C-alpha positions in Angstrom: -7.0 -12.0 12.2 -4.0 -11.1 10.1 -5.9 -9.5 7.3 -7.5 -7.4 9.8 -4.2 -6.7 10.9 -3.6 -5.5 7.0 -6.3 -4.0 7.0 -5.7 -1.4 10.3 -1.9 -1.2 9.3 -3.2 0.4 6.3 -5.1 2.6 7.9 -2.8 3.8 10.4 0.1 4.3 7.3 -2.9 5.9 5.3 -3.1 8.6 7.8 0.3 8.8 8.8 2.0 9.4 5.7 -1.2 11.5 4.4 -1.7 9.2 1.5 -5.5 10.8 1.2 -3.8 14.1 0.0 -1.8 11.8 -2.8 -5.4 10.4 -3.9 -6.8 13.8 -3.7 -3.9 14.9 -6.2 -4.3 12.0 -9.1 -7.9 12.8 -8.4 -7.4 16.3 -9.4 -4.7 15.7 -12.1 -7.4 13.2 -14.1 -6.6 10.1 -12.5 -8.9 7.1 -12.7 -9.0 4.9 -10.5 -9.1 1.4 -10.6 -12.9 0.5 -9.6 -14.3 3.3 -9.4 -17.9 1.4 -8.7 -16.3 0.3 -5.3 -14.3 3.2 -4.1 -16.4 3.6 -0.7 -15.3 0.4 0.1 -12.0 0.7 0.0 -9.9 3.1 2.3 -8.0 4.3 -0.8 -9.5 5.7 -3.9 -5.8 5.0 -5.9 -3.5 3.2 -3.1 -2.9 -0.5 -1.8 -0.5 -2.2 1.3 1.0 -4.7 -1.1 2.9 -6.6 2.4 0.8 -9.4 3.7 2.0 -10.7 7.1 1.8 -13.1 9.6 2.2 -14.0 13.8 4.7 -16.5 13.6 7.6 -14.1 15.3 5.7 -12.7 17.9 5.7 -13.5 21.6 3.3 -15.5 23.4 2.6 -11.5 25.1 2.2 -10.1 21.5 -0.2 -13.2 20.5 -2.6 -12.2 23.3 -2.8 -8.9 22.5 -2.7 -9.4 18.9 -6.0 -11.5 19.8 -7.6 -9.0 21.6 -7.7 -6.6 19.1 -7.9 -8.3 16.0 -10.1 -11.3 16.7 -13.2 -8.6 16.1 -14.3 -7.0 13.4 -12.4 -4.4 11.7 -15.2 -2.0 12.2 -14.9 -2.2 15.8 -11.4 -1.1 16.1 -10.6 2.2 15.7 -7.2 3.8 14.3 -7.7 6.8 16.9 -7.0 4.5 19.7 -4.0 4.7 20.8 -3.2 1.5 22.1 -4.3 -0.2 19.2 -1.4 2.3 17.3 0.8 1.5 19.4 0.8 -2.3 19.3 0.7 -1.7 15.1 4.5 0.9 15.5 5.8 -2.0 17.7 5.0 -5.3 15.5 4.7 -3.9 12.5 8.4 -4.8 11.4 7.6 -8.7 13.1 4.6 -9.4 11.4 5.6 -8.4 8.5 9.3 -9.6 8.6 10.5 -6.9 7.4 14.3 -7.5 10.0 15.4 -10.1 8.1 18.3 -10.3 5.6 17.5 -7.7 2.4 15.9 -10.1 -0.1 13.2 -8.7 -2.9 10.2 -9.2 -3.4 8.0 -9.8 -6.3 4.3 -8.1 -6.3 2.6 -8.5 -9.7 3.9 -9.6 -12.5 7.5 -11.1 -12.9 9.3 -8.0 -13.7 11.3 -5.3 -12.4 9.4 -3.2 -11.7 7.0 -5.2 -9.7 9.9 -6.0 -7.5 10.6 -4.6 -3.6 13.5 -4.7 -0.8 11.6 -7.3 1.7 12.8 -4.9 3.9 9.7 -1.9 2.7 6.7 -1.0 2.9 5.3 -1.9 0.0 2.2 -0.1 -2.1 0.6 -0.3 -5.0 -0.9 3.3 -6.8 -3.7 1.4 -8.8 -5.2 3.5 -11.8 -6.8 3.1 -15.7 -3.5 3.8 -17.9 -5.5 3.2 -21.5 -9.0 5.2 -21.0 -7.8 8.3 -22.5 -8.7 10.8 -24.9 -8.1 9.1 -28.6 -7.7 13.1 -29.8 -4.6 13.6 -27.6 -3.9 10.0 -26.5 0.2 9.6 -27.0 0.0 13.3 -24.6 -2.4 12.5 -22.9 -0.3 8.9 -22.3 2.9 11.0 -21.3 1.9 13.1 -18.7 -0.3 10.5 -16.8 2.7 8.5 -16.7 5.0 11.7 -15.5 2.4 12.0 -13.3 2.6 8.3 -11.8 6.1 8.4 -12.0 6.8 11.3 -10.0 4.2 10.1 -7.6 6.1 6.7 -7.0 9.7 8.4 -6.7 7.9 11.3 -4.1 7.1 8.5 -1.4 9.9 5.9 -2.2 12.5 9.2 -1.5 10.5 12.3 0.2 7.9 10.3 2.4 10.2 7.5 3.4 12.9 10.2 4.7 10.4 12.8 6.2 8.9 9.6 8.0 12.2 7.2 8.6 10.3 4.1 6.7 11.8 1.8 4.0 9.1 2.2 1.6 8.7 0.9 -2.3 5.8 2.0 -4.6 4.5 0.1 -7.3 2.0 1.3 -9.9 -0.6 -1.3 -11.8 -2.9 -0.3 -14.3 -6.1 -2.6 -15.6 -3.7 -4.5 -17.6 -0.8 -5.4 -14.9 -3.4 -6.3 -12.7 -4.9 -8.6 -14.7 -1.5 -10.6 -14.8 -0.8 -13.6 -12.8 0.6 -12.5 -9.4 4.3 -14.2 -8.7 5.1 -14.0 -4.5 8.3 -14.8 -4.4 
């Protein structure tokens, strides 16, 4: 059931932050998404929610409401249901444990670029980095990296400020996604 919460929260945050516009922008700029064959099965072509949560800090009333929503299939849930949206808005800080002492969490290989504050909603941008035109490889790589860095900064600075949320964003490519993930 926790997975259902995480899935619906990502649908909620995807809509709230208007990430579909960022998906569209990345596609228009020629950034290739990871695993293009399975895009239809995902909420986003490029973005993923990295946080994992649990209900251990929920009150008995919150657990009852959690069970009411998330014991059913996600296909039966709608992000347009205002009671579900209200529940997500009221509980996501507890669910993802975003209110504790600020520490840092690794969301990927053991590297500073995959570390985020523990009180942040962590988003991943997943893209193909090394499938570029060989004739302009260096130029395309630099251009692509600039686009990705601009997107990471936009999420962490502009969107975080606009929606008054702690947001962290990390970029993943075919190499980093093949590395062992560390969760500390």
